[in-house]
OpenMM code with the backbone's topology and positions (N, CA, C; nanometers):
from openmm import Vec3, app, unit

residues = "UNK UNK UNK UNK UNK UNK UNK UNK UNK UNK UNK UNK UNK UNK UNK UNK UNK UNK UNK UNK UNK UNK UNK UNK UNK UNK UNK UNK UNK UNK UNK UNK UNK UNK UNK UNK UNK UNK UNK UNK UNK UNK UNK UNK UNK UNK UNK UNK UNK UNK UNK UNK UNK UNK UNK UNK UNK UNK UNK UNK UNK UNK UNK UNK UNK UNK UNK UNK UNK UNK UNK UNK UNK UNK UNK UNK UNK UNK UNK UNK UNK UNK UNK UNK UNK UNK UNK UNK UNK UNK UNK UNK UNK UNK UNK UNK UNK UNK UNK UNK UNK UNK UNK UNK UNK UNK UNK UNK UNK UNK UNK UNK UNK UNK UNK UNK UNK UNK UNK UNK UNK UNK UNK UNK UNK UNK UNK UNK UNK UNK UNK UNK UNK UNK UNK UNK UNK UNK UNK UNK UNK UNK UNK UNK".split()
positions = [
    Vec3(1.3431, -3.1367, -0.4701),
    Vec3(1.2794, -3.0386, -0.3831),
    Vec3(1.2065, -2.9353, -0.4704),
    Vec3(1.0840, -2.9027, -0.4323),
    Vec3(1.0066, -2.8064, -0.5092),
    Vec3(1.0464, -2.6642, -0.4703),
    Vec3(1.0211, -2.5733, -0.5615),
    Vec3(1.0522, -2.4334, -0.5372),
    Vec3(0.9618, -2.3799, -0.4264),
    Vec3(1.0117, -2.2838, -0.3489),
    Vec3(0.9250, -2.2243, -0.2466),
    Vec3(0.8116, -2.1470, -0.3132),
    Vec3(0.7023, -2.1353, -0.2411),
    Vec3(0.5886, -2.0590, -0.2929),
    Vec3(0.6246, -1.9117, -0.3013),
    Vec3(0.5713, -1.8427, -0.4021),
    Vec3(0.5856, -1.6967, -0.4040),
    Vec3(0.5219, -1.6395, -0.2767),
    Vec3(0.5733, -1.5252, -0.2328),
    Vec3(0.5247, -1.4642, -0.1080),
    Vec3(0.3737, -1.4462, -0.1059),
    Vec3(0.3158, -1.4067, -0.2199),
    Vec3(0.1712, -1.3812, -0.2241),
    Vec3(0.0915, -1.5078, -0.1923),
    Vec3(0.1314, -1.6209, -0.2492),
    Vec3(0.0597, -1.7464, -0.2227),
    Vec3(0.0940, -1.8014, -0.0848),
    Vec3(0.2189, -1.7854, -0.0414),
    Vec3(0.2572, -1.8316, 0.0921),
    Vec3(0.1777, -1.7578, 0.1994),
    Vec3(0.1565, -1.6273, 0.1796),
    Vec3(0.0792, -1.5490, 0.2768),
    Vec3(-0.0657, -1.5971, 0.2821),
    Vec3(-0.1241, -1.6250, 0.1657),
    Vec3(-0.2623, -1.6752, 0.1623),
    Vec3(-0.2692, -1.8110, 0.2311),
    Vec3(-0.1762, -1.9005, 0.1981),
    Vec3(-0.1733, -2.0328, 0.2616),
    Vec3(-0.1611, -2.0188, 0.4123),
    Vec3(-0.0691, -1.9335, 0.4578),
    Vec3(-0.0474, -1.9167, 0.6017),
    Vec3(-0.1715, -1.8603, 0.6709),
    Vec3(-0.2430, -1.7709, 0.6036),
    Vec3(-0.3686, -1.7187, 0.6602),
    Vec3(-0.4687, -1.8314, 0.6821),
    Vec3(-0.4803, -1.9218, 0.5868),
    Vec3(-0.5723, -2.0353, 0.6013),
    Vec3(-0.5277, -2.1270, 0.7143),
    Vec3(-0.3987, -2.1595, 0.7175),
    Vec3(-0.3497, -2.2566, 0.8158),
    Vec3(-0.3505, -2.2015, 0.9582),
    Vec3(-0.3583, -2.0701, 0.9736),
    Vec3(-0.3637, -2.0092, 1.1069),
    Vec3(-0.5026, -2.0219, 1.1688),
    Vec3(-0.5998, -2.0656, 1.0901),
    Vec3(-0.7390, -2.0734, 1.1351),
    Vec3(-0.7823, -2.2171, 1.1580),
    Vec3(-0.8889, -2.2320, 1.2372),
    Vec3(-0.9531, -2.3620, 1.2516),
    Vec3(-1.0338, -2.3925, 1.1263),
    Vec3(-1.0804, -2.5168, 1.1154),
    Vec3(-1.1490, -2.5633, 0.9949),
    Vec3(-1.2693, -2.4763, 0.9558),
    Vec3(-1.3567, -2.4449, 1.0504),
    Vec3(-1.4762, -2.3650, 1.0194),
    Vec3(-1.4377, -2.2250, 0.9720),
    Vec3(-1.3362, -2.1673, 1.0343),
    Vec3(-1.2931, -2.0333, 0.9955),
    Vec3(-1.2242, -2.0333, 0.8597),
    Vec3(-1.1603, -2.1450, 0.8237),
    Vec3(-1.0994, -2.1553, 0.6909),
    Vec3(-1.2068, -2.1460, 0.5827),
    Vec3(-1.3177, -2.2121, 0.6063),
    Vec3(-1.4272, -2.2059, 0.5093),
    Vec3(-1.4806, -2.0629, 0.5003),
    Vec3(-1.4900, -1.9957, 0.6122),
    Vec3(-1.5353, -1.8563, 0.6122),
    Vec3(-1.4379, -1.7685, 0.5339),
    Vec3(-1.3079, -1.7910, 0.5503),
    Vec3(-1.2083, -1.7137, 0.4758),
    Vec3(-1.2213, -1.7407, 0.3256),
    Vec3(-1.2473, -1.8647, 0.2890),
    Vec3(-1.2680, -1.8968, 0.1482),
    Vec3(-1.3884, -1.8199, 0.0933),
    Vec3(-1.4952, -1.8111, 0.1718),
    Vec3(-1.6138, -1.7361, 0.1292),
    Vec3(-1.5827, -1.5865, 0.1169),
    Vec3(-1.4956, -1.5364, 0.2039),
    Vec3(-1.4549, -1.3962, 0.1920),
    Vec3(-1.3771, -1.3740, 0.0619),
    Vec3(-1.2895, -1.4685, 0.0290),
    Vec3(-1.2177, -1.4582, -0.0983),
    Vec3(-1.3159, -1.4565, -0.2152),
    Vec3(-1.4241, -1.5321, -0.2051),
    Vec3(-1.5206, -1.5378, -0.3155),
    Vec3(-1.5823, -1.4005, -0.3428),
    Vec3(-1.5945, -1.3196, -0.2383),
    Vec3(-1.6512, -1.1857, -0.2535),
    Vec3(-1.5495, -1.0860, -0.3080),
    Vec3(-1.4220, -1.1267, -0.3114),
    Vec3(-1.3150, -1.0372, -0.3560),
    Vec3(-1.2693, -1.0655, -0.4987),
    Vec3(-1.3352, -1.1576, -0.5687),
    Vec3(-1.2951, -1.1856, -0.7071),
    Vec3(-1.3236, -1.0621, -0.7914),
    Vec3(-1.2194, -1.0031, -0.8503),
    Vec3(-1.2414, -0.8810, -0.9292),
    Vec3(-1.3312, -0.9062, -1.0496),
    Vec3(-1.4072, -0.8042, -1.0853),
    Vec3(-1.4883, -0.8109, -1.2068),
    Vec3(-1.3958, -0.8176, -1.3277),
    Vec3(-1.4448, -0.8785, -1.4338),
    Vec3(-1.3677, -0.8823, -1.5574),
    Vec3(-1.3596, -0.7440, -1.6189),
    Vec3(-1.2461, -0.7101, -1.6783),
    Vec3(-1.2388, -0.5842, -1.7524),
    Vec3(-1.3368, -0.5887, -1.8696),
    Vec3(-1.3841, -0.4742, -1.9158),
    Vec3(-1.4826, -0.4714, -2.0251),
    Vec3(-1.4392, -0.5496, -2.1492),
    Vec3(-1.3103, -0.5515, -2.1802),
    Vec3(-1.2677, -0.6219, -2.3012),
    Vec3(-1.2982, -0.7711, -2.2947),
    Vec3(-1.3055, -0.8283, -2.1732),
    Vec3(-1.3420, -0.9694, -2.1596),
    Vec3(-1.4925, -0.9850, -2.1447),
    Vec3(-1.5544, -0.8934, -2.0738),
    Vec3(-1.6997, -0.9010, -2.0564),
    Vec3(-1.7698, -0.8915, -2.1918),
    Vec3(-1.7117, -0.8125, -2.2819),
    Vec3(-1.7706, -0.7967, -2.4152),
    Vec3(-1.7295, -0.9086, -2.5104),
    Vec3(-1.6255, -0.9854, -2.4759),
    Vec3(-1.5766, -1.0946, -2.5610),
    Vec3(-1.5477, -1.2182, -2.4756),
    Vec3(-1.6525, -1.2814, -2.4237),
    Vec3(-1.6306, -1.3982, -2.3376),
    Vec3(-1.5608, -1.5135, -2.4105),
    Vec3(-1.5595, -1.5095, -2.5437),
    Vec3(-1.4919, -1.6138, -2.6208),
    Vec3(-1.3404, -1.6129, -2.5989),
    Vec3(-1.2867, -1.5055, -2.5422),
    Vec3(-1.1438, -1.4985, -2.5131),
    Vec3(-1.1066, -1.5818, -2.3903),
    Vec3(-1.2050, -1.6115, -2.3074),
    Vec3(-1.1816, -1.6844, -2.1833),
    Vec3(-1.1884, -1.8348, -2.2072),
    Vec3(-1.1085, -1.9084, -2.1313),
    Vec3(-1.1063, -2.0545, -2.1416),
    Vec3(-1.1869, -2.1163, -2.0285),
    Vec3(-1.2751, -2.2071, -2.0624),
    Vec3(-1.3539, -2.2789, -1.9617),
    Vec3(-1.2645, -2.3777, -1.8885),
    Vec3(-1.2791, -2.3835, -1.7577),
    Vec3(-1.2064, -2.4806, -1.6761),
    Vec3(-1.2979, -2.6008, -1.6599),
    Vec3(-1.2744, -2.7012, -1.7423),
    Vec3(-1.3620, -2.8184, -1.7462),
    Vec3(-1.3599, -2.9001, -1.6171),
    Vec3(-1.2523, -2.8898, -1.5399),
    Vec3(-1.2427, -2.9660, -1.4152),
    Vec3(-1.3390, -2.9152, -1.3082),
    Vec3(-1.3912, -2.7957, -1.3272),
    Vec3(-1.4842, -2.7360, -1.2306),
    Vec3(-1.6274, -2.7727, -1.2658),
    Vec3(-1.7045, -2.8065, -1.1630),
    Vec3(-1.8470, -2.8327, -1.1838),
    Vec3(-1.9201, -2.7054, -1.2230),
    Vec3(-1.8793, -2.5948, -1.1655),
    Vec3(-1.9398, -2.4652, -1.1954),
    Vec3(-1.8731, -2.4067, -1.3194),
    Vec3(-1.9453, -2.3208, -1.3911),
    Vec3(-1.8847, -2.2590, -1.5093),
    Vec3(-1.7806, -2.1532, -1.4712),
    Vec3(-1.6552, -2.1930, -1.4746),
    Vec3(-1.5430, -2.1050, -1.4420),
    Vec3(-1.4646, -2.0819, -1.5702),
    Vec3(-1.4293, -1.9558, -1.5931),
    Vec3(-1.3537, -1.9186, -1.7125),
    Vec3(-1.2339, -1.8359, -1.6694),
    Vec3(-1.1202, -1.8596, -1.7367),
    Vec3(-0.9988, -1.7856, -1.7030),
    Vec3(-0.9301, -1.7342, -1.8287),
    Vec3(-0.8446, -1.6357, -1.8079),
    Vec3(-0.7579, -1.5854, -1.9142),
    Vec3(-0.6333, -1.5305, -1.8471),
    Vec3(-0.5193, -1.5562, -1.9082),
    Vec3(-0.3918, -1.5103, -1.8542),
    Vec3(-0.3225, -1.4238, -1.9579),
    Vec3(-0.2696, -1.3125, -1.9122),
    Vec3(-0.1857, -1.2271, -1.9962),
    Vec3(-0.0453, -1.2287, -1.9375),
    Vec3(0.0539, -1.2251, -2.0258),
    Vec3(0.1931, -1.2096, -1.9839),
    Vec3(0.2469, -1.0905, -2.0619),
    Vec3(0.2883, -0.9863, -1.9897),
    Vec3(0.3327, -0.8653, -2.0595),
    Vec3(0.4777, -0.8773, -2.1064),
    Vec3(0.5274, -0.7728, -2.1664),
    Vec3(0.6622, -0.7739, -2.2245),
    Vec3(0.7716, -0.7892, -2.1179),
    Vec3(0.7376, -0.7639, -1.9932),
    Vec3(0.8341, -0.7806, -1.8831),
    Vec3(0.8198, -0.9182, -1.8186),
    Vec3(0.7365, -1.0040, -1.8782),
    Vec3(0.7092, -1.1398, -1.8284),
    Vec3(0.6301, -1.1403, -1.6982),
    Vec3(0.5495, -1.0360, -1.6755),
    Vec3(0.4642, -1.0293, -1.5568),
    Vec3(0.3259, -1.0823, -1.5940),
    Vec3(0.2721, -1.1668, -1.5073),
    Vec3(0.1451, -1.2350, -1.5316),
    Vec3(0.0293, -1.1569, -1.4710),
    Vec3(-0.0807, -1.1563, -1.5433),
    Vec3(-0.2075, -1.1032, -1.4929),
    Vec3(-0.3128, -1.2087, -1.5248),
    Vec3(-0.3823, -1.2527, -1.4207),
    Vec3(-0.4851, -1.3559, -1.4367),
    Vec3(-0.6229, -1.2935, -1.4193),
    Vec3(-0.7161, -1.3361, -1.5030),
    Vec3(-0.8559, -1.2946, -1.4941),
    Vec3(-0.9402, -1.4204, -1.4804),
    Vec3(-1.0471, -1.4103, -1.4042),
    Vec3(-1.1350, -1.5267, -1.3862),
    Vec3(-1.2770, -1.4796, -1.3606),
    Vec3(-1.3679, -1.5650, -1.3968),
    Vec3(-1.5083, -1.5413, -1.3650),
    Vec3(-1.5700, -1.6723, -1.3187),
    Vec3(-1.6546, -1.6624, -1.2179),
    Vec3(-1.7272, -1.7765, -1.1631),
    Vec3(-1.8575, -1.7227, -1.1054),
    Vec3(-1.9641, -1.8017, -1.1130),
    Vec3(-2.0933, -1.7508, -1.0678),
    Vec3(-2.0993, -1.7266, -0.9164),
    Vec3(-2.1696, -1.6208, -0.8762),
    Vec3(-2.1832, -1.5906, -0.7328),
    Vec3(-2.2480, -1.7058, -0.6541),
    Vec3(-2.3313, -1.7858, -0.7204),
    Vec3(-2.3966, -1.8965, -0.6498),
    Vec3(-2.3036, -2.0161, -0.6303),
    Vec3(-2.1766, -2.0015, -0.6684),
    Vec3(-2.0737, -2.1045, -0.6467),
    Vec3(-1.9592, -2.0435, -0.5654),
    Vec3(-1.9860, -2.0090, -0.4397),
    Vec3(-1.8864, -1.9336, -0.3631),
    Vec3(-1.7550, -2.0078, -0.3401),
    Vec3(-1.7586, -2.1387, -0.3263),
    Vec3(-1.6342, -2.2127, -0.3056),
    Vec3(-1.5446, -2.2003, -0.4286),
    Vec3(-1.6015, -2.2240, -0.5436),
    Vec3(-1.5265, -2.2152, -0.6685),
    Vec3(-1.4794, -2.0729, -0.6920),
    Vec3(-1.5653, -1.9774, -0.6671),
    Vec3(-1.5278, -1.8357, -0.6804),
    Vec3(-1.4129, -1.8016, -0.5865),
    Vec3(-1.4187, -1.8564, -0.4650),
    Vec3(-1.3119, -1.8326, -0.3679),
    Vec3(-1.1781, -1.8851, -0.4172),
    Vec3(-1.1792, -2.0058, -0.4724),
    Vec3(-1.0555, -2.0625, -0.5259),
    Vec3(-1.0033, -1.9788, -0.6424),
    Vec3(-1.0921, -1.9355, -0.7300),
    Vec3(-1.0507, -1.8514, -0.8427),
    Vec3(-0.9901, -1.7209, -0.7904),
    Vec3(-1.0515, -1.6633, -0.6902),
    Vec3(-1.0029, -1.5385, -0.6327),
    Vec3(-0.8656, -1.5556, -0.5688),
    Vec3(-0.8440, -1.6668, -0.5003),
    Vec3(-0.7131, -1.6944, -0.4414),
    Vec3(-0.6067, -1.6944, -0.5500),
    Vec3(-0.6355, -1.7611, -0.6614),
    Vec3(-0.5380, -1.7679, -0.7695),
    Vec3(-0.5181, -1.6315, -0.8357),
    Vec3(-0.6267, -1.5592, -0.8596),
    Vec3(-0.6132, -1.4258, -0.9201),
    Vec3(-0.5271, -1.3370, -0.8302),
    Vec3(-0.5587, -1.3349, -0.7014),
    Vec3(-0.4847, -1.2486, -0.6094),
    Vec3(-0.3418, -1.2970, -0.5860),
    Vec3(-0.3230, -1.4276, -0.5871),
    Vec3(-0.1913, -1.4822, -0.5574),
    Vec3(-0.0962, -1.4875, -0.6754),
    Vec3(-0.1504, -1.4931, -0.7982),
    Vec3(-0.0652, -1.5081, -0.9165),
    Vec3(-0.0447, -1.3778, -0.9942),
    Vec3(-0.1436, -1.2894, -0.9915),
    Vec3(-0.1318, -1.1639, -1.0657),
    Vec3(-0.0163, -1.0811, -1.0100),
    Vec3(0.0681, -1.0366, -1.1006),
    Vec3(0.1828, -0.9563, -1.0622),
    Vec3(0.3116, -1.0344, -1.0476),
    Vec3(0.3015, -1.1679, -1.0516),
    Vec3(0.4220, -1.2505, -1.0428),
    Vec3(0.4900, -1.2612, -1.1779),
    Vec3(0.6172, -1.2948, -1.1765),
    Vec3(0.6891, -1.3252, -1.2995),
    Vec3(0.6397, -1.4603, -1.3518),
    Vec3(0.6439, -1.4766, -1.4817),
    Vec3(0.5987, -1.6013, -1.5428),
    Vec3(0.6687, -1.7223, -1.4804),
    Vec3(0.7979, -1.7118, -1.4557),
    Vec3(0.8742, -1.8233, -1.3979),
    Vec3(0.8212, -1.8608, -1.2594),
    Vec3(0.7796, -1.7605, -1.1817),
    Vec3(0.7250, -1.7873, -1.0486),
    Vec3(0.5931, -1.8625, -1.0585),
    Vec3(0.5091, -1.8218, -1.1538),
    Vec3(0.3801, -1.8895, -1.1722),
    Vec3(0.4031, -2.0339, -1.2137),
    Vec3(0.4957, -2.0550, -1.3045),
    Vec3(0.5232, -2.1908, -1.3520),
    Vec3(0.5835, -2.2789, -1.2430),
    Vec3(0.6469, -2.2188, -1.1431),
    Vec3(0.7096, -2.2948, -1.0355),
    Vec3(0.6138, -2.3302, -0.9215),
    Vec3(0.4916, -2.2777, -0.9243),
    Vec3(0.3955, -2.3102, -0.8177),
    Vec3(0.3653, -2.4599, -0.8257),
    Vec3(0.3834, -2.5305, -0.7145),
    Vec3(0.3587, -2.6748, -0.7159),
    Vec3(0.2124, -2.7070, -0.7464),
    Vec3(0.1923, -2.8138, -0.8210),
    Vec3(0.0566, -2.8552, -0.8591),
    Vec3(-0.0296, -2.8859, -0.7374),
    Vec3(0.0336, -2.9213, -0.6247),
    Vec3(-0.0441, -2.9561, -0.5055),
    Vec3(-0.0758, -2.8350, -0.4174),
    Vec3(-0.0491, -2.7136, -0.4662),
    Vec3(-0.0778, -2.5942, -0.3861),
    Vec3(-0.2198, -2.5960, -0.3276),
    Vec3(-0.3248, -2.6304, -0.4048),
    Vec3(-0.4597, -2.6298, -0.3456),
    Vec3(-0.4721, -2.7190, -0.2218),
    Vec3(-0.3946, -2.8259, -0.2163),
    Vec3(-0.4013, -2.9164, -0.1013),
    Vec3(-0.3357, -2.8571, 0.0233),
    Vec3(-0.2525, -2.7563, 0.0055),
    Vec3(-0.1779, -2.6998, 0.1181),
    Vec3(-0.2571, -2.5968, 0.1978),
    Vec3(-0.3787, -2.5652, 0.1519),
    Vec3(-0.4587, -2.4617, 0.2190),
    Vec3(-0.5338, -2.5137, 0.3413),
    Vec3(-0.5300, -2.6440, 0.3644),
    Vec3(-0.5981, -2.7007, 0.4804),
    Vec3(-0.7486, -2.7068, 0.4657),
    Vec3(-0.7961, -2.7164, 0.3426),
    Vec3(-0.9408, -2.7176, 0.3177),
    Vec3(-0.9953, -2.8554, 0.2802),
    Vec3(-0.9119, -2.9578, 0.2822),
    Vec3(-0.9559, -3.0889, 0.2339),
    Vec3(-1.0681, -3.1493, 0.3181),
    Vec3(-1.0805, -3.1060, 0.4433),
    Vec3(-1.1907, -3.1547, 0.5261),
    Vec3(-1.3150, -3.0666, 0.5142),
    Vec3(-1.2977, -2.9464, 0.4614),
    Vec3(-1.4085, -2.8504, 0.4561),
    Vec3(-1.4810, -2.8504, 0.3217),
    Vec3(-1.4114, -2.8877, 0.2156),
    Vec3(-1.4720, -2.8885, 0.0828),
    Vec3(-1.4478, -3.0238, 0.0170),
    Vec3(-1.5273, -3.0536, -0.0822),
    Vec3(-1.5201, -3.1843, -0.1468),
    Vec3(-1.3933, -3.1979, -0.2308),
    Vec3(-1.3491, -3.3212, -0.2512),
    Vec3(-1.2344, -3.3450, -0.3400),
    Vec3(-1.2587, -3.2901, -0.4805),
    Vec3(-1.3841, -3.2895, -0.5257),
    Vec3(-1.4151, -3.2335, -0.6579),
    Vec3(-1.3825, -3.0853, -0.6646),
    Vec3(-1.4087, -3.0124, -0.5563),
    Vec3(-1.3784, -2.8684, -0.5528),
    Vec3(-1.2267, -2.8463, -0.5542),
    Vec3(-1.1544, -2.9272, -0.4764),
    Vec3(-1.0081, -2.9170, -0.4760),
    Vec3(-0.9543, -2.9478, -0.6157),
    Vec3(-1.0109, -3.0492, -0.6803),
    Vec3(-0.9700, -3.0845, -0.8160),
    Vec3(-0.9957, -2.9682, -0.9116),
    Vec3(-1.1057, -2.8962, -0.8901),
    Vec3(-1.1357, -2.7796, -0.9728),
    Vec3(-1.0299, -2.6715, -0.9584),
    Vec3(-0.9852, -2.6465, -0.8342),
    Vec3(-0.8807, -2.5459, -0.8152),
    Vec3(-0.7499, -2.5929, -0.8790),
    Vec3(-0.7201, -2.7211, -0.8661),
    Vec3(-0.6008, -2.7760, -0.9307),
    Vec3(-0.6104, -2.7590, -1.0821),
    Vec3(-0.7300, -2.7789, -1.1360),
    Vec3(-0.7521, -2.7592, -1.2797),
    Vec3(-0.7293, -2.6144, -1.3204),
    Vec3(-0.7761, -2.5219, -1.2375),
    Vec3(-0.7536, -2.3793, -1.2668),
    Vec3(-0.6045, -2.3496, -1.2704),
    Vec3(-0.5317, -2.3966, -1.1696),
    Vec3(-0.3878, -2.3714, -1.1633),
    Vec3(-0.3176, -2.4319, -1.2848),
    Vec3(-0.3545, -2.5527, -1.3214),
    Vec3(-0.2933, -2.6178, -1.4370),
    Vec3(-0.3174, -2.5419, -1.5665),
    Vec3(-0.4369, -2.4903, -1.5837),
    Vec3(-0.4683, -2.4136, -1.7044),
    Vec3(-0.3948, -2.2796, -1.7061),
    Vec3(-0.3844, -2.2165, -1.5897),
    Vec3(-0.3080, -2.0915, -1.5819),
    Vec3(-0.1636, -2.1183, -1.6241),
    Vec3(-0.1052, -2.2225, -1.5689),
    Vec3(0.0341, -2.2522, -1.6013),
    Vec3(0.0505, -2.2872, -1.7493),
    Vec3(-0.0450, -2.3584, -1.8060),
    Vec3(-0.0376, -2.3901, -1.9480),
    Vec3(-0.0453, -2.2634, -2.0329),
    Vec3(-0.1377, -2.1721, -1.9964),
    Vec3(-0.1492, -2.0465, -2.0714),
    Vec3(-0.0221, -1.9634, -2.0582),
    Vec3(0.0401, -1.9628, -1.9405),
    Vec3(0.1653, -1.8888, -1.9234),
    Vec3(0.2730, -1.9490, -2.0129),
    Vec3(0.2822, -2.0827, -2.0152),
    Vec3(0.3813, -2.1470, -2.1027),
    Vec3(0.3576, -2.1098, -2.2485),
    Vec3(0.2314, -2.1112, -2.2913),
    Vec3(0.1989, -2.0779, -2.4312),
    Vec3(0.2358, -1.9331, -2.4640),
    Vec3(0.2124, -1.8423, -2.3708),
    Vec3(0.2358, -1.7012, -2.3970),
    Vec3(0.3830, -1.6610, -2.3855),
    Vec3(0.4638, -1.7476, -2.3249),
    Vec3(0.6061, -1.7171, -2.3127),
    Vec3(0.6903, -1.8013, -2.4067),
    Vec3(0.6284, -1.8860, -2.4845),
    Vec3(0.7047, -1.9748, -2.5769),
    Vec3(0.7599, -1.8968, -2.6925),
] * unit.nanometer
topology = app.Topology()
chain = topology.addChain("A")
for resn in residues:
    res = topology.addResidue(resn, chain)
    for name in ("N", "CA", "C"):
        topology.addAtom(name, app.Element.getBySymbol(name[0]), res)
């Protein structure tokens, strides 16, 4: 049995599943507008960010784990790729502030649970899965 989703991700998932298919896509687009800007230390040093190769669009992420084992995720994606930006925003909002163990326990199939498989292409879902996998790998590296 897999671990339950952290409350932040469960709430996002439940928001999507409470809507019809067309409204789910609209909610994803709203998330795309909520992706926080990168802090200046990343904007000035984009080499610190890791490219998510699974995404068709140029998506870059970076994860910090502080001394209390709390995760902070940063991401950037182009505005002309709202679906990808939306997925990045979901992960930033859903994972930032969680304990490292909670992030590592998020099931790999989380992107499939949002009810978007009919609204977006499998390639886009694969991109979000790639983002989650890279976040979890970075968390493992930073807590080793």
